[in-house]
C-alpha positions in Angstrom: 30.6 -23.0 -15.0 30.0 -21.6 -11.5 26.4 -21.1 -10.5 25.8 -17.7 -8.9 22.1 -18.5 -8.2 20.9 -17.8 -4.7 17.6 -18.4 -2.8 16.1 -16.3 0.0 13.3 -18.0 2.0 11.5 -14.9 3.2 8.7 -14.5 5.7 6.3 -11.9 4.4 4.5 -11.5 7.7 0.8 -11.9 8.3 -0.6 -9.5 5.7 -0.2 -5.9 6.6 2.5 -4.7 4.2 4.2 -2.7 7.0 5.0 -5.9 8.8 7.6 -7.2 6.3 11.1 -7.0 7.8 13.7 -4.6 6.5 15.8 -7.5 5.3 12.8 -9.2 3.7 12.1 -6.1 1.7 15.7 -5.9 0.5 15.4 -9.5 -0.7 12.3 -8.5 -2.7 14.1 -5.5 -4.3 17.1 -7.5 -5.5 15.3 -10.6 -6.7 15.4 -11.7 -10.3 12.5 -14.2 -9.6 9.9 -14.0 -6.9 8.0 -17.1 -6.0 5.0 -16.2 -3.8 2.0 -17.7 -2.2 -1.6 -16.8 -1.4 -0.9 -15.4 2.1 1.9 -13.1 1.0 0.5 -9.6 0.4 0.7 -9.1 -3.4 1.4 -5.4 -2.9 4.9 -6.4 -1.8 5.6 -7.2 -5.5 5.5 -3.5 -6.3 8.9 -3.2 -4.7 10.4 -5.7 -7.1 12.7 -4.7 -10.0 10.8 -3.8 -13.2 12.1 -6.9 -15.0 11.6 -9.3 -12.1 9.8 -12.6 -12.9 6.8 -13.5 -10.7 5.7 -17.1 -10.1 2.5 -17.7 -8.2 2.3 -21.0 -6.2 -0.6 -20.2 -3.9 -2.6 -22.9 -2.2 -6.2 -22.9 -1.0 -7.8 -25.7 1.0 -9.3 -27.2 -2.1 -6.8 -26.2 -4.8 -3.0 -26.3 -5.1 -1.5 -24.3 -8.0 1.6 -26.6 -7.6 2.4 -29.4 -5.3 5.0 -28.7 -2.6 7.5 -31.0 -4.5 7.0 -28.9 -7.6 7.5 -25.7 -5.7 10.8 -27.0 -4.4 11.9 -27.8 -7.9 10.9 -24.4 -9.2 13.3 -22.8 -6.6 16.1 -25.1 -7.7 15.5 -24.6 -11.5 15.4 -20.8 -11.2 18.5 -20.6 -9.0 20.4 -22.9 -11.4 19.8 -20.2 -14.1 22.1 -17.9 -12.1 19.1 -16.1 -10.7 18.5 -14.5 -7.3 15.3 -16.1 -6.2 13.1 -14.8 -3.3 10.6 -17.3 -2.1 8.0 -15.1 -0.4 5.9 -16.9 2.2 3.1 -15.7 4.4 4.1 -15.4 8.1 7.4 -17.1 8.9 9.0 -19.7 6.6 9.6 -22.2 9.4 6.3 -21.9 11.3 4.1 -24.4 9.5 5.4 -22.9 6.3 7.2 -25.9 4.8 10.3 -23.7 4.5 12.3 -26.5 6.0 11.4 -28.9 3.1 12.3 -26.2 0.6 15.7 -25.7 2.3 16.3 -29.4 2.3 15.7 -29.6 -1.5 18.0 -26.6 -2.1 20.8 -28.2 0.0 20.4 -31.5 -1.9 20.9 -29.6 -5.1 23.9 -27.6 -3.9 21.9 -24.3 -4.2 23.0 -21.7 -1.6 20.2 -20.2 0.4 19.3 -18.3 3.6 16.3 -17.8 5.7 14.8 -14.4 6.5 12.4 -14.9 9.4 9.0 -13.2 9.2 6.4 -12.1 11.8 4.2 -15.1 12.4 0.4 -14.7 12.3 0.3 -16.7 15.6 1.4 -13.5 17.4 0.6 -10.6 15.0 -3.0 -11.5 14.1 -4.2 -11.7 17.7 -2.4 -8.4 18.5 -4.4 -6.7 15.7 -7.6 -8.1 17.1 -6.9 -6.8 20.6 -5.8 -10.2 22.0 -2.4 -10.5 23.6 -1.2 -14.1 23.5 0.2 -13.7 27.0 -0.9 -11.5 29.9 0.6 -11.3 33.3 -2.7 -11.7 35.1 -4.1 -14.4 32.8 -1.4 -16.7 31.3 2.4 -16.9 30.9 2.5 -19.4 28.1 1.2 -20.0 24.6 1.3 -23.0 22.3 1.1 -22.9 18.5 -0.6 -25.9 16.9 -1.2 -26.8 13.3 -4.9 -26.8 12.4 -4.3 -28.8 9.3 -4.1 -32.2 11.0 -7.5 -34.0 11.2 -8.2 -34.2 15.0 -10.1 -37.4 14.6 -7.5 -39.4 12.7 -6.4 -42.7 14.3 -2.8 -41.6 15.0 -2.2 -38.0 16.0 1.0 -36.0 16.6 -1.0 -33.7 18.8 -1.4 -34.5 22.5 -5.0 -33.4 23.0 -5.1 -34.5 26.6 -2.2 -32.2 27.5 -3.6 -29.3 25.4 -7.0 -29.5 27.1 -5.4 -29.3 30.5 -2.9 -26.5 29.5 -3.9 -23.2 31.3 -2.0 -21.2 28.6 -3.2 -19.8 25.3 -3.7 -22.2 22.4 -3.3 -20.9 18.9 -4.3 -23.1 15.9 -3.1 -22.0 12.5 -5.1 -22.9 9.4 -7.7 -24.8 11.3 -11.1 -23.4 10.2 -12.0 -26.5 8.3 -11.5 -28.6 11.4 -13.0 -26.2 13.9 -15.8 -28.5 15.0 -13.3 -31.4 15.6 -10.8 -29.2 17.4 -13.6 -28.0 19.8 -14.7 -31.6 20.3 -11.2 -32.8 21.1 -10.6 -30.0 23.6 -13.9 -30.5 25.4 -13.8 -34.3 25.4 -10.4 -34.1 27.0 -11.5 -31.8 29.8 -11.4 -28.2 28.6 -14.3 -26.2 30.0 -17.1 -25.5 27.5 -17.1 -21.9 28.8 -13.5 -21.3 27.7 -13.3 -18.2 25.5 -12.3 -18.7 21.9 -11.9 -16.4 18.9 -11.4 -16.9 15.2 -9.7 -14.1 13.2 -9.9 -14.1 9.4 -7.4 -12.1 7.3 -5.9 -10.6 10.3 -3.9 -7.3 9.9 -5.7 -6.6 6.6 -8.7 -4.3 5.8 -11.0 -7.4 5.6 -10.1 -8.5 9.1 -13.0 -10.3 10.6 -13.2 -11.5 14.3 -15.8 -13.9 15.8 -15.7 -14.4 19.6 -17.5 -17.0 21.6 -16.9 -20.0 23.8 -16.1 -23.6 23.0 -19.8 -24.4 23.4 -21.0 -21.7 21.0 -18.2 -21.0 18.5 -19.1 -23.5 15.8 -22.6 -21.9 15.4 -21.2 -18.4 15.8 -18.8 -19.0 12.9 -21.5 -20.4 10.7 -23.7 -17.4 11.4 -20.9 -15.0 10.6 -20.0 -16.8 7.4 -16.4 -16.8 8.4 -14.1 -19.0 6.2 -10.4 -19.6 5.8 -7.8 -18.2 6.1 -8.2 -17.7 9.8 -6.4 -18.5 13.1 -8.1 -19.9 16.2 -7.1 -18.6 19.6 -8.3 -20.3 22.8 -7.9 -19.1 26.3 -8.7 -16.3 28.8 -6.7 -13.8 26.9 -9.6 -13.6 24.4 -11.5 -11.6 27.1 -9.1 -8.7 26.6 -10.4 -7.9 23.2 -13.0 -5.5 24.4 -10.3 -3.5 26.2 -7.4 -3.8 23.8 -9.0 -3.7 20.4 -7.3 -0.9 18.4 -6.9 -1.8 14.7 -10.6 -1.8 14.0 -11.0 1.6 15.7 -8.8 3.3 13.1 -10.7 5.8 10.9 -10.0 4.0 7.6 -10.2 0.4 8.9 -11.7 -1.9 6.3 -11.0 0.5 3.4 -8.9 -0.5 0.4 -8.0 2.7 -1.5 -6.4 3.0 -4.9 -3.8 5.8 -5.4 -3.5 6.8 -9.0 -0.9 9.6 -8.8 2.6 9.2 -10.1 4.7 6.7 -8.2 7.2 9.4 -7.3 4.5 11.1 -5.3 2.3 8.3 -4.2 4.2 7.1 -1.2 3.3 10.0 1.1 -0.4 9.6 0.4 -0.2 5.8 0.8 1.5 6.2 4.2 -1.3 8.5 5.4 -3.9 6.0 4.4 -2.1 3.1 6.0 -1.5 5.0 9.2 -5.2 5.4 9.5 -5.8 1.6 9.1 -6.6 1.6 5.4 -4.8 -0.4 2.7 -3.3 1.7 -0.1 -2.8 0.2 -3.5 -0.7 2.2 -5.9 -1.7 2.2 -9.6 0.1 5.2 -11.2 -1.7 6.5 -14.3 1.2 8.8 -15.1 5.0 8.7 -14.7 7.1 11.8 -14.1 9.8 12.0 -16.7 12.7 14.2 -15.7 13.1 16.8 -18.3 16.4 16.7 -20.2 18.2 20.0 -20.1 16.7 21.6 -23.2 18.0 24.9 -24.6 14.7 26.5 -23.4 15.1 25.3 -19.9 18.8 26.2 -19.8 18.0 29.7 -21.0 15.3 30.1 -18.4 17.4 29.1 -15.4 20.3 31.4 -16.6 17.9 34.3 -17.0 15.8 33.6 -13.9 17.2 36.7 -12.1 15.7 39.0 -14.8 12.1 38.0 -13.8 10.0 39.8 -11.3 8.2 36.6 -10.3 8.7 32.9 -10.6 5.5 30.8 -10.1 6.0 27.2 -9.2 2.8 25.1 -9.6 4.1 21.8 -8.2 6.8 20.0 -6.4 7.8 18.4 -9.7 8.3 21.8 -11.2 10.6 22.8 -8.3 12.7 19.6 -8.8 12.9 19.9 -12.6 13.9 23.6 -12.4 16.6 23.2 -9.8 18.0 20.1 -11.5 18.4 22.2 -14.6 20.1 24.9 -12.4 22.6 22.4 -11.1 23.3 21.1 -14.7 23.9 24.7 -15.8 26.1 25.5 -12.8 23.6 27.9 -11.3 22.5 28.3 -7.7 19.9 30.4 -5.8 22.1 33.5 -6.2 21.2 33.5 -9.9 17.5 34.1 -9.0 18.5 37.6 -8.0 15.5 39.7 -6.7 12.8 37.5 -8.3 9.9 36.9 -6.0 8.5 33.4 -5.5 5.0 32.2 -5.6 4.1 28.6 -4.7 0.9 26.7 -5.4 0.3 24.4 -2.4 2.1 23.8 0.9 4.2 20.9 -0.4 5.5 23.1 -3.2 6.2 25.9 -0.7 8.0 23.4 1.5 10.1 22.2 -1.4 11.2 25.8 -2.2 11.9 26.6 1.4 14.1 23.5 1.5 16.1 25.2 -1.2 16.6 28.2 1.0 14.0 30.4 -0.7 11.5 32.7 0.8 8.0 32.2 -0.7 6.3 35.6 -0.9 2.9 34.4 -2.0 0.8 31.2 -1.7 -2.9 31.2 -2.6 -5.5 29.9 -0.2 -6.9 27.5 -2.8 -4.5 25.7 -5.0 -5.9 26.3 -8.5 -4.9 28.7 -11.1 -7.9 31.0 -10.5 -7.0 31.4 -6.9 -3.4 32.2 -7.9 -4.7 35.2 -9.8 -6.7 36.4 -6.9 -3.6 36.1 -4.6 -1.2 37.8 -7.0 -3.4 40.5 -8.4 -2.7 43.1 -5.6 1.1 42.3 -5.8 1.6 42.7 -9.5 2.2 45.7 -11.7 1.5 45.9 -15.4 4.5 44.9 -17.5 6.2 42.7 -14.9 8.0 39.6 -16.1 6.8 36.2 -14.9 8.4 32.8 -15.3 6.4 29.6 -15.0 8.4 26.3 -14.8 5.8 23.6 -15.2 4.5 20.4 -16.8 4.0 19.8 -20.5 0.3 19.1 -19.8 -0.4 22.2 -17.7 -3.6 24.2 -18.2 -3.3 27.5 -20.0 -5.7 29.4 -17.7 -3.0 31.0 -15.5 -0.9 32.1 -18.5 -3.9 33.5 -20.4 -5.2 35.6 -17.4 -1.8 36.9 -16.5 -1.3 38.1 -20.1 -4.7 39.8 -20.1 -3.5 41.6 -16.9 -0.6 43.1 -18.9 2.1 40.8 -17.7 4.9 39.4 -19.7 4.8 35.6 -19.2 7.3 33.0 -20.2 6.4 29.3 -19.8 9.1 26.6 -19.7 8.7 22.9 -19.5 10.5 21.7 -16.3 9.2 18.2 -16.4 7.1 15.9 -18.6 4.5 13.3 -17.8 4.1 10.0 -19.5 1.0 7.8 -19.6 1.0 4.4 -18.0 -0.3 1.8 -20.5 -1.9 -0.8 -18.1 -2.5 -1.8 -14.5 -1.6 -4.9 -12.6 -4.3 -7.4 -13.4 -5.0 -7.9 -9.7 -6.0 -4.3 -9.4 -8.5 -4.6 -12.2 -9.9 -7.7 -10.5 -10.3 -5.9 -7.2 -12.2 -3.1 -9.0 -14.4 -5.6 -10.7 -15.3 -7.5 -7.6 -15.8 -4.2 -5.6 -13.1 -5.1 -3.1 -11.3 -1.9 -4.1 -13.5 0.5 -2.1 -12.3 4.0 -3.0 -10.4 5.2 -6.1 -8.6 8.6 -5.7 -7.9 11.2 -8.4 -5.4 14.0 -7.8 -5.4 15.7 -11.2 -7.3 15.8 -14.5 -4.5 13.8 -16.1 -4.9 11.0 -13.6 -8.6 10.9 -14.5 -8.0 10.9 -18.3 -5.3 8.3 -18.2 -7.2 6.1 -15.8 -10.3 6.1 -18.1 -8.1 5.2 -21.0 -6.5 2.2 -19.2 -9.8 0.9 -17.7 -11.9 1.5 -20.9 -15.0 -0.1 -19.4 -16.4 2.6 -17.1 -19.1 0.4 -15.9 -16.4 -1.3 -13.7 -16.6 1.8 -11.5 -20.2 1.2 -10.6 -20.4 0.7 -6.9 -16.9 2.0 -6.3 -16.5 5.3 -4.4 -14.6 8.0 -6.4 -12.6 10.7 -4.5 -11.4 14.0 -6.2 -8.8 16.4 -5.0 -10.7 19.4 -6.1 -13.3 21.0 -8.5 -11.1 20.9 -11.7 -10.5 17.2 -11.2 -14.2 16.7 -10.4 -15.1 18.5 -13.6 -12.9 16.1 -15.6 -14.6 13.1 -13.9 -18.0 14.5 -14.9 -16.9 14.8 -18.5 -16.4 11.0 -18.4 -19.9 10.6 -16.9 -18.7 10.1 -13.3 -19.7 12.2 -10.3 -17.2 11.8 -7.4 -18.7 10.8 -4.0 -15.9 12.7 -2.2 -14.3 16.0 -3.0 -11.5 17.7 -1.0 -12.3 21.1 0.6 -8.6 21.9 0.6 -7.1 21.0 -2.8 -4.1 19.1 -1.4 -3.3 15.5 -0.6 -3.9 16.2 3.1 -7.3 17.8 2.1 -8.2 14.7 0.1 -7.2 12.4 2.9 -9.3 14.5 5.4 -12.3 14.3 3.0 -12.0 10.5 2.7 -11.8 10.1 6.5 -14.8 12.4 7.0 -16.9 10.5 4.4 -16.1 7.1 5.9 -16.8 8.4 9.4 -20.2 9.7 8.4 -21.1 6.5 6.6 -20.3 4.5 9.7 
């Protein structure tokens, strides 16, 4: 029987999720099995197929989950099951990544494979620390050296005499444990003790830590800073450029790991805003948007839409659900007739305008109470109003409109489903307080989050951010007072509030 298994040896880049290549991301998305290591950002796994199998083979200096020979065999075994296997490796597979050994084993076992290069930490990490590996006025060369080799062993593959005399930049990967010996070998062989040197831990990530010194001071500097692996070592005059070229640590959300709890369909825009500001967004949807099947009620509503005086859309999801039903029922915007349109929120307004509709009303604040204030002077008693919305929507808007003498019809345009659990790594990061901020964008995200987490004491010491007063009230009902509340009840408003809070705390 022909084997259709295939292995991709993929470089995941140095840590920042945005530094994965387009091809590397494609390999993640189509993999049946993902074999990943410690230095590959685990957030990349969120792009995998729902039924993908994950195998962790991470190594630390003092612990190997699997030996390299065992990892090689895992790749072979999974591929021989007719699976597409993506081997996700930090940095580049062939830069001290032992990808060559994995490729050899695959070839010996007649397993087809290909290599997808990744951005190596040797270049990317110094860049994020404000250190160019070359500079026209300082050096035109750089050398990448393994830091794993014991510099004091009897027979070395490293020419320390040549390196010490090399005027170019020296970059040692994975050498924190041998820092003292590396410094000793360079100085003994003639490198000036005043030569600038930097260590960069977890470069390109929120926990990036940089220690700068000289060959004579760096060992003590690193001990004082408590810097440990994983880190790279960069030696040379280019280190002096850091004060001028540092940029990553200047971003407003640098160092912040932020949990986004809204539905996956809506999370990406918020995550992109966070990451553009130097933060790290983790997505943990508490709800899923379930496209509403074309019910008789929804069909009737879209067919009769032109008979209403107003249609009020309370969310982008409501717009999508309503217009999907229109398409299924062979209706277009002409069927809306003279119905006037109200949108709650700029994104909802934008979604409607993209459909070619004029929005006559949008409240200043994006809650039901503000909608009433906005519409009150525009409405006349007896007017008919249609509300396409969620199955979990609040009743406040409907109740008040009816009290005002309006004829109001609600129709479910989409449903929300609860998510049962989070990725275990997310729970661990909440527990150890390395998840710095948890965001809530609706009452339902609060309620579902609390059900999933159960132990609310986990939130002690973690900042909570709310999109507005209604969400804040729901948090308080669970005994939690948010540290951050948006002034404008939108995702952009929530983002602005988080940035403002972090800036004030700094």
